[in-house]
MDTraj code that builds the backbone (N, CA, C; nanometers):
import mdtraj as md
import numpy as np

residues = "MET ASN TYR TYR THR GLN LEU ILE PHE LEU LYS GLU GLY GLN VAL GLU LEU PHE ASN TYR PHE GLU ASP GLN VAL LEU PRO LEU LEU ASP LYS TYR ASN GLY LYS LEU LEU TYR ARG ILE ARG PRO SER ARG GLY ASN VAL ILE GLU SER THR VAL GLY HIS PRO TYR GLU VAL HIS LEU VAL SER PHE GLU THR ARG GLU ASP PHE GLN ARG TYR ALA GLN ASP PRO ILE ARG GLN LYS TYR MET PRO LEU ARG ASN GLU SER ILE ALA LYS VAL MET".split()
xyz = np.array([
    [5.9760, -9.6304, 19.5852],
    [6.0093, -9.7151, 19.4722],
    [6.1231, -9.6481, 19.3957],
    [6.2181, -9.7276, 19.3511],
    [6.3321, -9.6807, 19.2733],
    [6.3256, -9.7439, 19.1351],
    [6.3467, -9.6619, 19.0326],
    [6.3410, -9.7082, 18.8938],
    [6.4776, -9.6924, 18.8291],
    [6.5140, -9.7908, 18.7479],
    [6.6421, -9.7897, 18.6777],
    [6.6167, -9.8245, 18.5311],
    [6.6790, -9.7482, 18.4441],
    [6.6688, -9.7713, 18.2996],
    [6.8078, -9.8012, 18.2465],
    [6.8169, -9.9011, 18.1592],
    [6.9435, -9.9340, 18.0948],
    [6.9230, -9.9415, 17.9443],
    [7.0150, -9.8808, 17.8723],
    [7.0281, -9.9023, 17.7281],
    [7.1472, -9.9950, 17.7130],
    [7.1264, -10.1111, 17.6516],
    [7.2290, -10.2142, 17.6452],
    [7.2750, -10.2329, 17.5012],
    [7.4040, -10.2106, 17.4801],
    [7.4654, -10.2225, 17.3479],
    [7.5571, -10.3445, 17.3493],
    [7.5342, -10.4373, 17.2575],
    [7.6109, -10.5616, 17.2558],
    [7.7320, -10.5529, 17.1640],
    [7.8283, -10.6377, 17.1947],
    [7.9413, -10.6578, 17.1053],
    [7.8933, -10.7429, 16.9875],
    [7.9550, -10.7264, 16.8755],
    [7.9202, -10.8017, 16.7544],
    [7.9239, -10.9519, 16.7825],
    [7.8168, -11.0210, 16.7440],
    [7.8115, -11.1662, 16.7532],
    [7.7907, -11.2231, 16.8925],
    [7.7502, -11.1417, 16.9888],
    [7.7381, -11.1889, 17.1272],
    [7.5941, -11.1991, 17.1776],
    [7.4983, -11.2055, 17.0870],
    [7.3571, -11.2112, 17.1264],
    [7.3285, -11.3346, 17.2119],
    [7.3731, -11.4516, 17.1686],
    [7.3443, -11.5740, 17.2441],
    [7.4032, -11.5701, 17.3841],
    [7.5264, -11.5224, 17.3949],
    [7.5920, -11.5155, 17.5251],
    [7.5185, -11.4188, 17.6176],
    [7.4798, -11.3040, 17.5639],
    [7.4052, -11.2073, 17.6440],
    [7.2717, -11.2657, 17.6888],
    [7.1997, -11.3290, 17.5982],
    [7.0702, -11.3870, 17.6341],
    [7.0848, -11.4951, 17.7402],
    [7.1924, -11.5735, 17.7341],
    [7.2177, -11.6742, 17.8371],
    [7.2412, -11.6060, 17.9727],
    [7.3211, -11.4999, 17.9730],
    [7.3433, -11.4229, 18.0961],
    [7.2103, -11.3748, 18.1533],
    [7.1276, -11.3147, 18.0699],
    [6.9980, -11.2634, 18.1157],
    [6.9110, -11.3752, 18.1724],
    [6.9130, -11.4916, 18.1080],
    [6.8339, -11.6052, 18.1564],
    [6.8752, -11.6474, 18.2972],
    [7.0019, -11.6262, 18.3314],
    [7.0509, -11.6657, 18.4630],
    [7.0211, -11.5610, 18.5704],
    [7.0274, -11.4327, 18.5344],
    [7.0189, -11.3286, 18.6380],
    [6.8823, -11.2637, 18.6542],
    [6.8038, -11.2573, 18.5492],
    [6.6730, -11.1916, 18.5635],
    [6.5804, -11.2613, 18.6630],
    [6.5831, -11.3946, 18.6734],
    [6.4975, -11.4582, 18.7745],
    [6.5323, -11.4177, 18.9182],
    [6.6512, -11.3613, 18.9410],
    [6.6922, -11.3198, 19.0750],
    [6.6224, -11.1920, 19.1216],
    [6.5627, -11.1173, 19.0308],
    [6.4997, -10.9902, 19.0663],
    [6.3979, -11.0054, 19.1790],
    [6.3119, -11.1048, 19.1686],
    [6.2069, -11.1243, 19.2696],
    [6.2638, -11.1394, 19.4107],
    [6.3770, -11.2060, 19.4203],
    [6.4413, -11.2308, 19.5498],
    [6.4752, -11.0997, 19.6214],
    [6.4929, -10.9919, 19.5435],
    [6.5347, -10.8632, 19.5993],
    [6.4299, -10.7545, 19.5782],
    [6.3038, -10.7943, 19.5695],
    [6.1927, -10.7003, 19.5514],
    [6.2059, -10.6199, 19.4230],
    [6.2641, -10.6821, 19.3229],
    [6.2793, -10.6170, 19.1938],
    [6.1745, -10.6660, 19.0948],
    [6.1407, -10.5796, 19.0022],
    [6.0437, -10.6131, 18.8970],
    [6.0992, -10.5654, 18.7630],
    [6.0937, -10.6527, 18.6654],
    [6.1285, -10.6149, 18.5289],
    [6.0018, -10.5592, 18.4656],
    [5.9959, -10.4271, 18.4543],
    [5.8754, -10.3616, 18.4028],
    [5.8703, -10.3669, 18.2508],
    [5.9843, -10.3454, 18.1880],
    [5.9951, -10.3526, 18.0416],
    [6.1296, -10.4108, 18.0041],
    [6.1272, -10.4976, 17.9041],
    [6.2477, -10.5482, 17.8383],
    [6.2174, -10.5369, 17.6897],
    [6.2747, -10.4354, 17.6286],
    [6.2377, -10.3990, 17.4915],
    [6.3567, -10.4172, 17.3987],
    [6.3320, -10.4738, 17.2809],
    [6.4310, -10.4803, 17.1734],
    [6.3795, -10.3924, 17.0600],
    [6.4187, -10.2658, 17.0615],
    [6.3643, -10.1737, 16.9616],
    [6.4206, -10.2006, 16.8220],
    [6.3324, -10.2061, 16.7263],
    [6.3799, -10.2189, 16.5877],
    [6.4282, -10.0825, 16.5421],
    [6.5149, -10.0805, 16.4447],
    [6.5679, -9.9533, 16.3953],
    [6.4552, -9.8648, 16.3423],
    [6.3518, -9.9251, 16.2880],
    [6.2395, -9.8487, 16.2358],
    [6.1581, -9.7786, 16.3435],
    [6.1716, -9.8243, 16.4681],
    [6.0980, -9.7629, 16.5783],
    [6.1737, -9.6495, 16.6457],
    [6.2991, -9.6318, 16.6104],
    [6.3794, -9.5250, 16.6693],
    [6.3711, -9.4037, 16.5775],
    [6.3168, -9.2962, 16.6284],
    [6.2986, -9.1753, 16.5494],
    [6.4292, -9.0987, 16.5384],
    [6.5012, -9.0877, 16.6495],
    [6.6264, -9.0125, 16.6509],
    [6.7130, -9.0643, 16.7646],
    [6.8446, -9.0673, 16.7434],
    [6.9368, -9.1098, 16.8483],
    [7.0722, -9.0442, 16.8272],
    [7.1337, -9.0042, 16.9362],
    [7.2706, -8.9542, 16.9307],
    [7.3675, -9.0521, 16.9947],
    [7.3155, -9.1671, 17.0419],
    [7.4002, -9.2638, 17.1126],
    [7.4113, -9.3989, 17.0418],
    [7.3415, -9.4167, 16.9315],
    [7.3444, -9.5449, 16.8622],
    [7.2189, -9.6248, 16.8893],
    [7.2207, -9.7488, 16.8429],
    [7.1031, -9.8352, 16.8518],
    [7.1268, -9.9452, 16.9556],
    [7.0544, -9.9427, 17.0684],
    [7.0733, -10.0472, 17.1691],
    [7.0083, -10.1786, 17.1261],
    [7.0654, -10.2876, 17.1740],
    [7.0048, -10.4188, 17.1522],
    [6.8785, -10.4310, 17.2376],
    [6.8882, -10.3876, 17.3637],
    [6.7736, -10.3925, 17.4530],
    [6.7671, -10.2669, 17.5389],
    [6.6460, -10.2382, 17.5850],
    [6.6208, -10.1339, 17.6833],
    [6.5477, -10.2013, 17.7992],
    [6.5998, -10.1822, 17.9192],
    [6.5375, -10.2388, 18.0390],
    [6.4878, -10.1274, 18.1287],
    [6.3710, -10.1462, 18.1841],
    [6.3212, -10.0612, 18.2917],
    [6.2866, -10.1553, 18.4061],
    [6.3561, -10.1387, 18.5181],
    [6.3328, -10.2227, 18.6356],
    [6.3016, -10.1343, 18.7551],
    [6.2354, -10.1930, 18.8526],
    [6.2078, -10.1207, 18.9766],
    [6.2483, -10.2084, 19.0944],
    [6.2891, -10.1411, 19.2010],
    [6.3188, -10.2047, 19.3290],
    [6.2522, -10.1214, 19.4357],
    [6.2057, -10.1864, 19.5400],
    [6.1393, -10.1129, 19.6472],
    [6.2336, -10.0135, 19.7143],
    [6.3602, -10.0524, 19.7308],
    [6.4581, -9.9630, 19.7928],
    [6.5899, -9.9689, 19.7164],
    [6.6724, -9.8685, 19.7372],
    [6.8063, -9.8689, 19.6776],
    [6.8881, -9.9853, 19.7331],
    [6.8671, -10.0180, 19.8587],
    [6.9382, -10.1293, 19.9209],
    [6.9027, -10.2616, 19.8536],
    [6.7751, -10.2788, 19.8151],
    [6.7350, -10.3996, 19.7409],
    [6.8130, -10.4089, 19.6098],
    [6.8236, -10.2967, 19.5395],
    [6.8998, -10.2951, 19.4144],
    [7.0457, -10.3313, 19.4398],
    [7.1056, -10.2763, 19.5415],
    [7.2457, -10.3038, 19.5721],
    [7.2661, -10.4503, 19.6101],
    [7.1714, -10.5076, 19.6831],
    [7.1806, -10.6498, 19.7181],
    [7.1691, -10.7365, 19.5937],
    [7.0791, -10.6997, 19.5016],
    [7.0673, -10.7719, 19.3745],
    [7.1997, -10.7650, 19.2974],
    [7.2572, -10.6467, 19.2908],
    [7.3815, -10.6280, 19.2163],
    [7.4945, -10.7143, 19.2721],
    [7.4924, -10.7406, 19.4024],
    [7.5988, -10.8182, 19.4666],
    [7.5638, -10.9659, 19.4868],
    [7.4487, -11.0077, 19.4394],
    [7.4071, -11.1472, 19.4571],
    [7.5170, -11.2417, 19.4059],
    [7.5522, -11.3452, 19.4827],
    [7.6592, -11.4370, 19.4417],
    [7.6331, -11.5070, 19.3080],
    [7.5096, -11.5421, 19.2814],
    [7.4788, -11.6067, 19.1532],
    [7.4979, -11.5069, 19.0401],
    [7.4496, -11.3854, 19.0575],
    [7.4683, -11.2817, 18.9559],
    [7.6167, -11.2557, 18.9338],
    [7.6926, -11.2472, 19.0418],
    [7.8368, -11.2235, 19.0302],
    [7.9065, -11.3362, 18.9537],
    [7.8592, -11.4571, 18.9709],
    [7.9164, -11.5723, 18.9008],
    [7.9048, -11.5557, 18.7489],
    [7.7961, -11.4934, 18.7034],
    [7.7713, -11.4791, 18.5597],
    [7.8181, -11.3456, 18.5017],
    [7.8737, -11.2573, 18.5852],
    [7.9191, -11.1277, 18.5361],
    [8.0245, -11.1361, 18.4250],
    [8.1134, -11.2353, 18.4241],
    [8.2067, -11.2446, 18.3107],
    [8.1349, -11.2593, 18.1762],
    [8.0196, -11.3264, 18.1736],
    [7.9421, -11.3388, 18.0500],
    [7.8872, -11.2029, 18.0081],
    [7.8430, -11.1268, 18.1059],
    [7.7942, -10.9915, 18.0788],
    [7.9058, -10.9074, 18.0190],
    [8.0204, -10.9109, 18.0840],
    [8.1328, -10.8300, 18.0391],
    [8.1823, -10.8717, 17.9001],
    [8.1703, -10.9988, 17.8699],
    [8.2145, -11.0485, 17.7392],
    [8.1161, -11.0135, 17.6283],
    [7.9891, -10.9977, 17.6619],
    [7.8880, -10.9790, 17.5591],
    [7.8454, -10.8324, 17.5384],
    [7.8654, -10.7482, 17.6379],
    [7.8152, -10.6116, 17.6311],
    [7.9280, -10.5132, 17.5977],
    [7.9031, -10.4295, 17.4976],
    [7.9987, -10.3255, 17.4610],
    [7.9877, -10.2065, 17.5561],
    [7.8627, -10.1649, 17.5851],
    [7.8411, -10.0555, 17.6807],
    [7.6985, -10.0583, 17.7309],
    [7.6805, -9.9987, 17.8480],
    [7.5491, -9.9838, 17.9097],
    [7.5350, -9.8377, 17.9503],
    [7.4205, -9.7822, 17.9204],
    [7.3912, -9.6458, 17.9638],
    [7.2710, -9.6500, 18.0554],
])
top = md.Topology()
chain = top.add_chain()
for i, resn in enumerate(residues, 1):
    res = top.add_residue(resn, chain, resSeq=i)
    for name in ("N", "CA", "C"):
        top.add_atom(name, md.element.get_by_symbol(name[0]), res)
traj = md.Trajectory(xyz[None], top)
């Protein structure tokens, strides 16, 4: 099993666009043996300390193999919506 964690930082005013992107691509996980284990929107009050800023969301996903993850990343439907991701996200760690 392979686990991936993302801290997602949005551009100002792009919450709706990002959420639309997520609505299109997250359902594709199952197709590639992926599971969304956690999708967290931490409030500032829940963050004790940070040196990187405050993420909009934190994702923890798993895939059975690295190849499954790579196939998900290259999925044609996901690729179609990548411009929305790029427009809405400031950075991902």
